[in-house]
Each structure stands twice: as structure tokens, then as C-alpha cells.
PDB file of N, H, CA, C and O in Angstrom:
ATOM      1  N   UNK A   1      -8.762 -21.047 -33.559  1.00  0.00           N
ATOM      2  CA  UNK A   1      -7.877 -21.508 -32.523  1.00  0.00           C
ATOM      3  C   UNK A   1      -8.343 -22.897 -32.073  1.00  0.00           C
ATOM      4  O   UNK A   1      -9.520 -23.111 -31.785  1.00  0.00           O
ATOM      5  N   UNK A   2      -7.418 -23.806 -32.023  1.00  0.00           N
ATOM      6  H   UNK A   2      -6.462 -23.632 -32.257  1.00  0.00           H
ATOM      7  CA  UNK A   2      -7.746 -25.167 -31.628  1.00  0.00           C
ATOM      8  C   UNK A   2      -7.661 -25.309 -30.118  1.00  0.00           C
ATOM      9  O   UNK A   2      -6.732 -24.811 -29.481  1.00  0.00           O
ATOM     10  N   UNK A   3      -8.625 -25.981 -29.574  1.00  0.00           N
ATOM     11  H   UNK A   3      -9.379 -26.385 -30.091  1.00  0.00           H
ATOM     12  CA  UNK A   3      -8.597 -26.247 -28.133  1.00  0.00           C
ATOM     13  C   UNK A   3      -8.037 -27.635 -27.919  1.00  0.00           C
ATOM     14  O   UNK A   3      -8.374 -28.580 -28.632  1.00  0.00           O
ATOM     15  N   UNK A   4      -7.182 -27.738 -26.930  1.00  0.00           N
ATOM     16  H   UNK A   4      -6.908 -26.970 -26.350  1.00  0.00           H
ATOM     17  CA  UNK A   4      -6.640 -29.042 -26.614  1.00  0.00           C
ATOM     18  C   UNK A   4      -6.747 -29.282 -25.124  1.00  0.00           C
ATOM     19  O   UNK A   4      -6.815 -28.333 -24.343  1.00  0.00           O
ATOM     20  N   UNK A   5      -6.761 -30.499 -24.738  1.00  0.00           N
ATOM     21  H   UNK A   5      -6.706 -31.269 -25.373  1.00  0.00           H
ATOM     22  CA  UNK A   5      -6.878 -30.798 -23.305  1.00  0.00           C
ATOM     23  C   UNK A   5      -5.627 -30.347 -22.556  1.00  0.00           C
ATOM     24  O   UNK A   5      -4.540 -30.302 -23.130  1.00  0.00           O
ATOM     25  N   UNK A   6      -5.779 -30.016 -21.286  1.00  0.00           N
ATOM     26  H   UNK A   6      -6.663 -30.052 -20.819  1.00  0.00           H
ATOM     27  CA  UNK A   6      -4.613 -29.568 -20.525  1.00  0.00           C
ATOM     28  C   UNK A   6      -3.566 -30.672 -20.428  1.00  0.00           C
ATOM     29  O   UNK A   6      -3.881 -31.855 -20.300  1.00  0.00           O
ATOM     30  N   UNK A   7      -2.335 -30.248 -20.493  1.00  0.00           N
ATOM     31  H   UNK A   7      -2.079 -29.287 -20.597  1.00  0.00           H
ATOM     32  CA  UNK A   7      -1.243 -31.212 -20.377  1.00  0.00           C
ATOM     33  C   UNK A   7      -0.931 -31.442 -18.911  1.00  0.00           C
ATOM     34  O   UNK A   7      -1.172 -30.576 -18.069  1.00  0.00           O
ATOM     35  N   UNK A   8      -0.409 -32.581 -18.622  1.00  0.00           N
ATOM     36  H   UNK A   8      -0.213 -33.284 -19.305  1.00  0.00           H
ATOM     37  CA  UNK A   8      -0.081 -32.883 -17.225  1.00  0.00           C
ATOM     38  C   UNK A   8       1.335 -32.408 -16.919  1.00  0.00           C
ATOM     39  O   UNK A   8       2.218 -32.441 -17.775  1.00  0.00           O
ATOM     40  N   UNK A   9       1.526 -31.976 -15.705  1.00  0.00           N
ATOM     41  H   UNK A   9       0.809 -31.949 -15.009  1.00  0.00           H
ATOM     42  CA  UNK A   9       2.831 -31.509 -15.251  1.00  0.00           C
ATOM     43  C   UNK A   9       3.318 -32.481 -14.194  1.00  0.00           C
ATOM     44  O   UNK A   9       2.633 -32.749 -13.207  1.00  0.00           O
ATOM     45  N   UNK A  10       4.488 -32.992 -14.416  1.00  0.00           N
ATOM     46  H   UNK A  10       5.044 -32.774 -15.219  1.00  0.00           H
ATOM     47  CA  UNK A  10       5.051 -33.950 -13.472  1.00  0.00           C
ATOM     48  C   UNK A  10       6.078 -33.250 -12.596  1.00  0.00           C
ATOM     49  O   UNK A  10       6.989 -32.590 -13.096  1.00  0.00           O
ATOM     50  N   UNK A  11       5.926 -33.398 -11.301  1.00  0.00           N
ATOM     51  H   UNK A  11       5.186 -33.934 -10.894  1.00  0.00           H
ATOM     52  CA  UNK A  11       6.885 -32.821 -10.367  1.00  0.00           C
ATOM     53  C   UNK A  11       7.882 -33.887  -9.949  1.00  0.00           C
ATOM     54  O   UNK A  11       7.519 -35.018  -9.625  1.00  0.00           O
ATOM     55  N   UNK A  12       9.137 -33.499  -9.966  1.00  0.00           N
ATOM     56  H   UNK A  12       9.432 -32.581 -10.230  1.00  0.00           H
ATOM     57  CA  UNK A  12      10.183 -34.405  -9.519  1.00  0.00           C
ATOM     58  C   UNK A  12      10.543 -34.051  -8.085  1.00  0.00           C
ATOM     59  O   UNK A  12      10.167 -32.990  -7.586  1.00  0.00           O
ATOM     60  N   UNK A  13      11.249 -34.914  -7.446  1.00  0.00           N
ATOM     61  H   UNK A  13      11.555 -35.776  -7.851  1.00  0.00           H
ATOM     62  CA  UNK A  13      11.661 -34.686  -6.066  1.00  0.00           C
ATOM     63  C   UNK A  13      12.543 -33.446  -5.959  1.00  0.00           C
ATOM     64  O   UNK A  13      12.464 -32.708  -4.978  1.00  0.00           O
ATOM     65  N   UNK A  14      13.380 -33.217  -6.965  1.00  0.00           N
ATOM     66  H   UNK A  14      13.444 -33.817  -7.763  1.00  0.00           H
ATOM     67  CA  UNK A  14      14.239 -32.031  -6.974  1.00  0.00           C
ATOM     68  C   UNK A  14      13.404 -30.756  -7.031  1.00  0.00           C
ATOM     69  O   UNK A  14      13.721 -29.770  -6.365  1.00  0.00           O
ATOM     70  N   UNK A  15      12.343 -30.777  -7.823  1.00  0.00           N
ATOM     71  H   UNK A  15      12.085 -31.578  -8.364  1.00  0.00           H
ATOM     72  CA  UNK A  15      11.473 -29.609  -7.944  1.00  0.00           C
ATOM     73  C   UNK A  15      10.805 -29.287  -6.611  1.00  0.00           C
ATOM     74  O   UNK A  15      10.720 -28.123  -6.217  1.00  0.00           O
ATOM     75  N   UNK A  16      10.341 -30.306  -5.930  1.00  0.00           N
ATOM     76  H   UNK A  16      10.410 -31.251  -6.249  1.00  0.00           H
ATOM     77  CA  UNK A  16       9.665 -30.104  -4.650  1.00  0.00           C
ATOM     78  C   UNK A  16      10.638 -29.575  -3.606  1.00  0.00           C
ATOM     79  O   UNK A  16      10.294 -28.679  -2.834  1.00  0.00           O
ATOM     80  N   UNK A  17      11.843 -30.120  -3.577  1.00  0.00           N
ATOM     81  H   UNK A  17      12.121 -30.847  -4.204  1.00  0.00           H
ATOM     82  CA  UNK A  17      12.830 -29.645  -2.597  1.00  0.00           C
ATOM     83  C   UNK A  17      13.253 -28.209  -2.903  1.00  0.00           C
ATOM     84  O   UNK A  17      13.463 -27.415  -1.987  1.00  0.00           O
ATOM     85  N   UNK A  18      13.377 -27.876  -4.187  1.00  0.00           N
ATOM     86  H   UNK A  18      13.206 -28.521  -4.931  1.00  0.00           H
ATOM     87  CA  UNK A  18      13.726 -26.505  -4.564  1.00  0.00           C
ATOM     88  C   UNK A  18      12.613 -25.537  -4.152  1.00  0.00           C
ATOM     89  O   UNK A  18      12.886 -24.437  -3.674  1.00  0.00           O
ATOM     90  N   UNK A  19      11.372 -25.951  -4.340  1.00  0.00           N
ATOM     91  H   UNK A  19      11.150 -26.845  -4.728  1.00  0.00           H
ATOM     92  CA  UNK A  19      10.235 -25.123  -3.948  1.00  0.00           C
ATOM     93  C   UNK A  19      10.231 -24.889  -2.441  1.00  0.00           C
ATOM     94  O   UNK A  19      10.025 -23.762  -1.991  1.00  0.00           O
ATOM     95  N   UNK A  20      10.457 -25.938  -1.662  1.00  0.00           N
ATOM     96  H   UNK A  20      10.625 -26.853  -2.028  1.00  0.00           H
ATOM     97  CA  UNK A  20      10.479 -25.804  -0.203  1.00  0.00           C
ATOM     98  C   UNK A  20      11.593 -24.862   0.236  1.00  0.00           C
ATOM     99  O   UNK A  20      11.408 -24.054   1.147  1.00  0.00           O
ATOM    100  N   UNK A  21      12.750 -24.967  -0.412  1.00  0.00           N
ATOM    101  H   UNK A  21      12.901 -25.623  -1.151  1.00  0.00           H
ATOM    102  CA  UNK A  21      13.877 -24.094  -0.074  1.00  0.00           C
ATOM    103  C   UNK A  21      13.546 -22.636  -0.385  1.00  0.00           C
ATOM    104  O   UNK A  21      13.820 -21.750   0.425  1.00  0.00           O
ATOM    105  N   UNK A  22      12.963 -22.388  -1.545  1.00  0.00           N
ATOM    106  H   UNK A  22      12.741 -23.108  -2.203  1.00  0.00           H
ATOM    107  CA  UNK A  22      12.584 -21.023  -1.915  1.00  0.00           C
ATOM    108  C   UNK A  22      11.528 -20.475  -0.964  1.00  0.00           C
ATOM    109  O   UNK A  22      11.557 -19.299  -0.601  1.00  0.00           O
ATOM    110  N   UNK A  23      10.606 -21.326  -0.566  1.00  0.00           N
ATOM    111  H   UNK A  23      10.582 -22.281  -0.861  1.00  0.00           H
ATOM    112  CA  UNK A  23       9.546 -20.914   0.355  1.00  0.00           C
ATOM    113  C   UNK A  23      10.131 -20.520   1.707  1.00  0.00           C
ATOM    114  O   UNK A  23       9.720 -19.517   2.290  1.00  0.00           O
ATOM    115  N   UNK A  24      11.081 -21.295   2.207  1.00  0.00           N
ATOM    116  H   UNK A  24      11.416 -22.110   1.734  1.00  0.00           H
ATOM    117  CA  UNK A  24      11.725 -20.983   3.486  1.00  0.00           C
ATOM    118  C   UNK A  24      12.525 -19.692   3.397  1.00  0.00           C
ATOM    119  O   UNK A  24      12.502 -18.886   4.326  1.00  0.00           O
ATOM    120  N   UNK A  25      13.232 -19.486   2.286  1.00  0.00           N
ATOM    121  H   UNK A  25      13.251 -20.142   1.531  1.00  0.00           H
ATOM    122  CA  UNK A  25      13.993 -18.248   2.106  1.00  0.00           C
ATOM    123  C   UNK A  25      13.071 -17.041   2.097  1.00  0.00           C
ATOM    124  O   UNK A  25      13.390 -16.005   2.681  1.00  0.00           O
ATOM    125  N   UNK A  26      11.947 -17.171   1.444  1.00  0.00           N
ATOM    126  H   UNK A  26      11.688 -18.012   0.969  1.00  0.00           H
ATOM    127  CA  UNK A  26      10.991 -16.062   1.380  1.00  0.00           C
ATOM    128  C   UNK A  26      10.427 -15.753   2.763  1.00  0.00           C
ATOM    129  O   UNK A  26      10.265 -14.586   3.118  1.00  0.00           O
ATOM    130  N   UNK A  27      10.127 -16.787   3.547  1.00  0.00           N
ATOM    131  H   UNK A  27      10.259 -17.736   3.258  1.00  0.00           H
ATOM    132  CA  UNK A  27       9.615 -16.578   4.901  1.00  0.00           C
ATOM    133  C   UNK A  27      10.660 -15.895   5.780  1.00  0.00           C
ATOM    134  O   UNK A  27      10.316 -15.040   6.596  1.00  0.00           O
ATOM    135  N   UNK A  28      11.927 -16.263   5.622  1.00  0.00           N
ATOM    136  H   UNK A  28      12.206 -16.957   4.960  1.00  0.00           H
ATOM    137  CA  UNK A  28      12.999 -15.630   6.397  1.00  0.00           C
ATOM    138  C   UNK A  28      13.119 -14.155   6.037  1.00  0.00           C
ATOM    139  O   UNK A  28      13.313 -13.311   6.911  1.00  0.00           O
ATOM    140  N   UNK A  29      13.003 -13.848   4.749  1.00  0.00           N
ATOM    141  H   UNK A  29      12.846 -14.534   4.038  1.00  0.00           H
ATOM    142  CA  UNK A  29      13.096 -12.461   4.316  1.00  0.00           C
ATOM    143  C   UNK A  29      11.935 -11.643   4.867  1.00  0.00           C
ATOM    144  O   UNK A  29      12.121 -10.491   5.258  1.00  0.00           O
ATOM    145  N   UNK A  30      10.750 -12.221   4.902  1.00  0.00           N
ATOM    146  H   UNK A  30      10.599 -13.157   4.584  1.00  0.00           H
ATOM    147  CA  UNK A  30       9.592 -11.499   5.422  1.00  0.00           C
ATOM    148  C   UNK A  30       9.728 -11.256   6.914  1.00  0.00           C
ATOM    149  O   UNK A  30       9.321 -10.205   7.409  1.00  0.00           O
ATOM    150  N   UNK A  31      10.295 -12.211   7.638  1.00  0.00           N
ATOM    151  H   UNK A  31      10.626 -13.065   7.237  1.00  0.00           H
ATOM    152  CA  UNK A  31      10.471 -12.043   9.077  1.00  0.00           C
ATOM    153  C   UNK A  31      11.533 -11.002   9.384  1.00  0.00           C
ATOM    154  O   UNK A  31      11.412 -10.262  10.360  1.00  0.00           O
ATOM    155  N   UNK A  32      12.579 -10.936   8.555  1.00  0.00           N
ATOM    156  H   UNK A  32      12.677 -11.537   7.762  1.00  0.00           H
ATOM    157  CA  UNK A  32      13.658  -9.993   8.812  1.00  0.00           C
ATOM    158  C   UNK A  32      13.301  -8.582   8.346  1.00  0.00           C
ATOM    159  O   UNK A  32      13.952  -7.616   8.741  1.00  0.00           O
ATOM    160  N   UNK A  33      12.287  -8.462   7.520  1.00  0.00           N
ATOM    161  H   UNK A  33      11.758  -9.247   7.199  1.00  0.00           H
ATOM    162  CA  UNK A  33      11.877  -7.153   7.016  1.00  0.00           C
ATOM    163  C   UNK A  33      11.177  -6.378   8.118  1.00  0.00           C
ATOM    164  O   UNK A  33      10.209  -6.857   8.709  1.00  0.00           O
ATOM    165  N   UNK A  34      11.671  -5.186   8.389  1.00  0.00           N
ATOM    166  H   UNK A  34      12.457  -4.798   7.909  1.00  0.00           H
ATOM    167  CA  UNK A  34      11.011  -4.337   9.381  1.00  0.00           C
ATOM    168  C   UNK A  34      10.313  -3.198   8.642  1.00  0.00           C
ATOM    169  O   UNK A  34      10.959  -2.479   7.880  1.00  0.00           O
ATOM    170  N   UNK A  35       9.034  -3.023   8.846  1.00  0.00           N
ATOM    171  H   UNK A  35       8.510  -3.607   9.465  1.00  0.00           H
ATOM    172  CA  UNK A  35       8.308  -1.970   8.147  1.00  0.00           C
ATOM    173  C   UNK A  35       8.772  -0.588   8.618  1.00  0.00           C
ATOM    174  O   UNK A  35       9.209  -0.442   9.759  1.00  0.00           O
ATOM    175  N   UNK A  36       8.683   0.411   7.763  1.00  0.00           N
ATOM    176  H   UNK A  36       8.328   0.292   6.836  1.00  0.00           H
ATOM    177  CA  UNK A  36       9.098   1.752   8.155  1.00  0.00           C
ATOM    178  C   UNK A  36       8.199   2.311   9.256  1.00  0.00           C
ATOM    179  O   UNK A  36       7.007   2.012   9.325  1.00  0.00           O
ATOM    180  N   UNK A  37       8.792   3.109  10.092  1.00  0.00           N
ATOM    181  H   UNK A  37       9.761   3.352  10.036  1.00  0.00           H
ATOM    182  CA  UNK A  37       8.043   3.713  11.194  1.00  0.00           C
ATOM    183  C   UNK A  37       7.441   5.022  10.689  1.00  0.00           C
ATOM    184  O   UNK A  37       8.159   5.932  10.274  1.00  0.00           O
ATOM    185  N   UNK A  38       6.140   5.097  10.732  1.00  0.00           N
ATOM    186  H   UNK A  38       5.557   4.358  11.069  1.00  0.00           H
ATOM    187  CA  UNK A  38       5.439   6.288  10.273  1.00  0.00           C
ATOM    188  C   UNK A  38       5.110   7.158  11.480  1.00  0.00           C
ATOM    189  O   UNK A  38       4.897   6.659  12.585  1.00  0.00           O
ATOM    190  N   UNK A  39       5.073   8.443  11.253  1.00  0.00           N
ATOM    191  H   UNK A  39       5.246   8.849  10.355  1.00  0.00           H
ATOM    192  CA  UNK A  39       4.689   9.329  12.343  1.00  0.00           C
ATOM    193  C   UNK A  39       3.198   9.150  12.601  1.00  0.00           C
ATOM    194  O   UNK A  39       2.400   9.042  11.670  1.00  0.00           O
ATOM    195  N   UNK A  40       2.843   9.120  13.861  1.00  0.00           N
ATOM    196  H   UNK A  40       3.491   9.208  14.617  1.00  0.00           H
ATOM    197  CA  UNK A  40       1.449   8.875  14.210  1.00  0.00           C
ATOM    198  C   UNK A  40       0.697  10.168  14.508  1.00  0.00           C
ATOM    199  O   UNK A  40      -0.513  10.145  14.731  1.00  0.00           O
ATOM    200  N   UNK A  41       1.403  11.289  14.513  1.00  0.00           N
ATOM    201  H   UNK A  41       2.386  11.307  14.332  1.00  0.00           H
ATOM    202  CA  UNK A  41       0.746  12.559  14.792  1.00  0.00           C
ATOM    203  C   UNK A  41      -0.105  12.957  13.584  1.00  0.00           C
ATOM    204  O   UNK A  41       0.400  12.981  12.462  1.00  0.00           O
ATOM    205  N   UNK A  42      -1.373  13.265  13.795  1.00  0.00           N
ATOM    206  H   UNK A  42      -1.782  13.246  14.707  1.00  0.00           H
ATOM    207  CA  UNK A  42      -2.216  13.668  12.671  1.00  0.00           C
ATOM    208  C   UNK A  42      -1.819  15.053  12.167  1.00  0.00           C
ATOM    209  O   UNK A  42      -1.400  15.918  12.936  1.00  0.00           O
ATOM    210  N   UNK A  43      -1.959  15.235  10.888  1.00  0.00           N
ATOM    211  H   UNK A  43      -2.299  14.532  10.263  1.00  0.00           H
ATOM    212  CA  UNK A  43      -1.626  16.514  10.272  1.00  0.00           C
ATOM    213  C   UNK A  43      -2.810  17.466  10.415  1.00  0.00           C
ATOM    214  O   UNK A  43      -3.970  17.058  10.375  1.00  0.00           O
ATOM    215  N   UNK A  44      -2.487  18.730  10.581  1.00  0.00           N
ATOM    216  H   UNK A  44      -1.544  19.062  10.614  1.00  0.00           H
ATOM    217  CA  UNK A  44      -3.544  19.735  10.647  1.00  0.00           C
ATOM    218  C   UNK A  44      -3.947  20.111   9.224  1.00  0.00           C
ATOM    219  O   UNK A  44      -3.217  19.854   8.267  1.00  0.00           O
ATOM    220  N   UNK A  45      -5.113  20.720   9.107  1.00  0.00           N
ATOM    221  H   UNK A  45      -5.706  20.929   9.885  1.00  0.00           H
ATOM    222  CA  UNK A  45      -5.571  21.149   7.784  1.00  0.00           C
ATOM    223  C   UNK A  45      -4.602  22.149   7.181  1.00  0.00           C
ATOM    224  O   UNK A  45      -4.377  22.148   5.971  1.00  0.00           O
ATOM    225  N   UNK A  46      -4.029  22.999   8.013  1.00  0.00           N
ATOM    226  H   UNK A  46      -4.212  23.001   8.996  1.00  0.00           H
ATOM    227  CA  UNK A  46      -3.095  24.006   7.523  1.00  0.00           C
ATOM    228  C   UNK A  46      -1.870  23.338   6.889  1.00  0.00           C
ATOM    229  O   UNK A  46      -1.405  23.769   5.834  1.00  0.00           O
ATOM    230  N   UNK A  47      -1.350  22.294   7.527  1.00  0.00           N
ATOM    231  H   UNK A  47      -1.728  21.943   8.384  1.00  0.00           H
ATOM    232  CA  UNK A  47      -0.186  21.579   6.990  1.00  0.00           C
ATOM    233  C   UNK A  47      -0.532  20.861   5.685  1.00  0.00           C
ATOM    234  O   UNK A  47       0.265  20.839   4.748  1.00  0.00           O
ATOM    235  N   UNK A  48      -1.709  20.287   5.638  1.00  0.00           N
ATOM    236  H   UNK A  48      -2.357  20.305   6.399  1.00  0.00           H
ATOM    237  CA  UNK A  48      -2.131  19.589   4.422  1.00  0.00           C
ATOM    238  C   UNK A  48      -2.298  20.580   3.281  1.00  0.00           C
ATOM    239  O   UNK A  48      -1.856  20.315   2.163  1.00  0.00           O
ATOM    240  N   UNK A  49      -2.925  21.706   3.543  1.00  0.00           N
ATOM    241  H   UNK A  49      -3.285  21.921   4.451  1.00  0.00           H
ATOM    242  CA  UNK A  49      -3.126  22.721   2.512  1.00  0.00           C
ATOM    243  C   UNK A  49      -1.794  23.259   2.007  1.00  0.00           C
ATOM    244  O   UNK A  49      -1.639  23.492   0.808  1.00  0.00           O
ATOM    245  N   UNK A  50      -0.832  23.458   2.901  1.00  0.00           N
ATOM    246  H   UNK A  50      -0.958  23.268   3.874  1.00  0.00           H
ATOM    247  CA  UNK A  50       0.480  23.956   2.493  1.00  0.00           C
ATOM    248  C   UNK A  50       1.183  22.932   1.602  1.00  0.00           C
ATOM    249  O   UNK A  50       1.855  23.300   0.639  1.00  0.00           O
ATOM    250  N   UNK A  51       1.027  21.661   1.921  1.00  0.00           N
ATOM    251  H   UNK A  51       0.480  21.361   2.703  1.00  0.00           H
ATOM    252  CA  UNK A  51       1.695  20.607   1.153  1.00  0.00           C
ATOM    253  C   UNK A  51       1.145  20.510  -0.261  1.00  0.00           C
ATOM    254  O   UNK A  51       1.909  20.322  -1.208  1.00  0.00           O
ATOM    255  N   UNK A  52      -0.169  20.635  -0.419  1.00  0.00           N
ATOM    256  H   UNK A  52      -0.789  20.788   0.350  1.00  0.00           H
ATOM    257  CA  UNK A  52      -0.761  20.478  -1.745  1.00  0.00           C
ATOM    258  C   UNK A  52      -0.931  21.810  -2.472  1.00  0.00           C
ATOM    259  O   UNK A  52      -1.358  21.834  -3.626  1.00  0.00           O
ATOM    260  N   UNK A  53      -0.600  22.915  -1.807  1.00  0.00           N
ATOM    261  H   UNK A  53      -0.253  22.895  -0.869  1.00  0.00           H
ATOM    262  CA  UNK A  53      -0.677  24.219  -2.453  1.00  0.00           C
ATOM    263  C   UNK A  53      -2.080  24.782  -2.541  1.00  0.00           C
ATOM    264  O   UNK A  53      -2.380  25.545  -3.458  1.00  0.00           O
ATOM    265  N   UNK A  54      -2.935  24.426  -1.618  1.00  0.00           N
ATOM    266  H   UNK A  54      -2.692  23.805  -0.873  1.00  0.00           H
ATOM    267  CA  UNK A  54      -4.319  24.892  -1.623  1.00  0.00           C
ATOM    268  C   UNK A  54      -4.441  26.111  -0.726  1.00  0.00           C
ATOM    269  O   UNK A  54      -3.979  26.106   0.415  1.00  0.00           O
ATOM    270  N   UNK A  55      -5.065  27.153  -1.252  1.00  0.00           N
ATOM    271  H   UNK A  55      -5.440  27.157  -2.179  1.00  0.00           H
ATOM    272  CA  UNK A  55      -5.327  28.352  -0.462  1.00  0.00           C
ATOM    273  C   UNK A  55      -6.837  28.438  -0.283  1.00  0.00           C
ATOM    274  O   UNK A  55      -7.554  28.767  -1.227  1.00  0.00           O
ATOM    275  N   UNK A  56      -7.327  28.146   0.923  1.00  0.00           N
ATOM    276  H   UNK A  56      -6.744  27.878   1.690  1.00  0.00           H
ATOM    277  CA  UNK A  56      -8.772  28.166   1.128  1.00  0.00           C
ATOM    278  C   UNK A  56      -9.311  29.598   1.063  1.00  0.00           C
ATOM    279  O   UNK A  56      -8.646  30.535   1.504  1.00  0.00           O
ATOM    280  N   UNK A  57     -10.506  29.762   0.519  1.00  0.00           N
ATOM    281  H   UNK A  57     -11.047  29.001   0.161  1.00  0.00           H
ATOM    282  CA  UNK A  57     -11.086  31.106   0.463  1.00  0.00           C
ATOM    283  C   UNK A  57     -11.453  31.575   1.869  1.00  0.00           C
ATOM    284  O   UNK A  57     -11.861  30.793   2.727  1.00  0.00           O
ATOM    285  N   UNK A  58     -11.292  32.877   2.068  1.00  0.00           N
ATOM    286  H   UNK A  58     -10.960  33.513   1.371  1.00  0.00           H
ATOM    287  CA  UNK A  58     -11.640  33.434   3.380  1.00  0.00           C
ATOM    288  C   UNK A  58     -13.151  33.612   3.456  1.00  0.00           C
ATOM    289  O   UNK A  58     -13.792  34.027   2.490  1.00  0.00           O
ATOM    290  N   UNK A  59     -13.697  33.297   4.601  1.00  0.00           N
ATOM    291  H   UNK A  59     -13.177  32.960   5.386  1.00  0.00           H
ATOM    292  CA  UNK A  59     -15.130  33.445   4.808  1.00  0.00           C
ATOM    293  C   UNK A  59     -15.403  34.849   5.338  1.00  0.00           C
ATOM    294  O   UNK A  59     -14.807  35.289   6.322  1.00  0.00           O
ATOM    295  N   UNK A  60     -16.313  35.535   4.665  1.00  0.00           N
ATOM    296  H   UNK A  60     -16.796  35.178   3.866  1.00  0.00           H
ATOM    297  CA  UNK A  60     -16.669  36.891   5.056  1.00  0.00           C
ATOM    298  C   UNK A  60     -17.940  36.820   5.888  1.00  0.00           C
ATOM    299  O   UNK A  60     -18.930  36.215   5.477  1.00  0.00           O
ATOM    300  N   UNK A  61     -17.904  37.446   7.067  1.00  0.00           N
ATOM    301  H   UNK A  61     -17.100  37.938   7.401  1.00  0.00           H
ATOM    302  CA  UNK A  61     -19.068  37.464   7.943  1.00  0.00           C
ATOM    303  C   UNK A  61     -20.075  38.483   7.391  1.00  0.00           C
ATOM    304  O   UNK A  61     -19.716  39.642   7.180  1.00  0.00           O
ATOM    305  N   UNK A  62     -21.310  38.079   7.159  1.00  0.00           N
ATOM    306  H   UNK A  62     -21.602  37.138   7.331  1.00  0.00           H
ATOM    307  CA  UNK A  62     -22.313  39.037   6.680  1.00  0.00           C
ATOM    308  C   UNK A  62     -22.702  40.005   7.807  1.00  0.00           C
ATOM    309  O   UNK A  62     -22.787  39.628   8.975  1.00  0.00           O
ATOM    310  N   UNK A  63     -22.932  41.259   7.416  1.00  0.00           N
ATOM    311  H   UNK A  63     -22.863  41.565   6.466  1.00  0.00           H
ATOM    312  CA  UNK A  63     -23.348  42.265   8.394  1.00  0.00           C
ATOM    313  C   UNK A  63     -24.851  42.135   8.617  1.00  0.00           C
ATOM    314  O   UNK A  63     -25.632  42.073   7.666  1.00  0.00           O
ATOM    315  N   UNK A  64     -25.231  42.096   9.853  1.00  0.00           N
ATOM    316  H   UNK A  64     -24.598  42.146  10.625  1.00  0.00           H
ATOM    317  CA  UNK A  64     -26.653  42.025  10.165  1.00  0.00           C
ATOM    318  C   UNK A  64     -27.038  43.286  10.927  1.00  0.00           C
ATOM    319  O   UNK A  64     -26.490  43.579  11.990  1.00  0.00           O
ATOM    320  N   UNK A  65     -27.961  44.004  10.383  1.00  0.00           N
ATOM    321  H   UNK A  65     -28.406  43.766   9.520  1.00  0.00           H
ATOM    322  CA  UNK A  65     -28.470  45.206  11.040  1.00  0.00           C
ATOM    323  C   UNK A  65     -29.833  44.891  11.623  1.00  0.00           C
ATOM    324  O   UNK A  65     -30.746  44.473  10.912  1.00  0.00           O
ATOM    325  N   UNK A  66     -29.956  45.094  12.906  1.00  0.00           N
ATOM    326  H   UNK A  66     -29.214  45.434  13.483  1.00  0.00           H
ATOM    327  CA  UNK A  66     -31.233  44.847  13.547  1.00  0.00           C
ATOM    328  C   UNK A  66     -31.886  46.184  13.841  1.00  0.00           C
ATOM    329  O   UNK A  66     -31.471  46.902  14.751  1.00  0.00           O
ATOM    330  N   UNK A  67     -32.877  46.505  13.090  1.00  0.00           N
ATOM    331  H   UNK A  67     -33.214  45.922  12.350  1.00  0.00           H
ATOM    332  CA  UNK A  67     -33.602  47.742  13.325  1.00  0.00           C
ATOM    333  C   UNK A  67     -35.034  47.479  13.543  1.00  0.00           C
ATOM    334  O   UNK A  67     -35.807  48.412  13.759  1.00  0.00           O
TER     335      UNK A  67
END
């Protein structure tokens, strides 16, 4: 593969004005975009387990005999 020096890119006045116009349009779109409202209530473990289909094992209390 032959290496060559980078070529120069010439910008014309039309290119710069087009870039500025696109930049302004993008800024307007970002300002008009409203992010979705997420619920702020935290989920309980029970709700999370139901959603992912996880059934936690039941904990068995060991019997302790004090004699």
C-alpha cells in the first residue's frame, strides 16, 4: 500500500453557510425535543422478579433445640 501525503480540502463560502444552516437546524431540533417522562417510583424486588420471571428460593429457618 502506498502512502501519500494528505490532500487539502478547500471550503467555499457556500459550504460554510450550508454548515451553519445545518448546525442551527440541529440546535432547534434539540431544543424542541422533550425527553420522555420516566416514573420516579422505585420498583420493589417483587415487581422486578415478576418482570424477569425469577422465583427466589424460600429460606427455611433451622430448628434450634436448646437442651
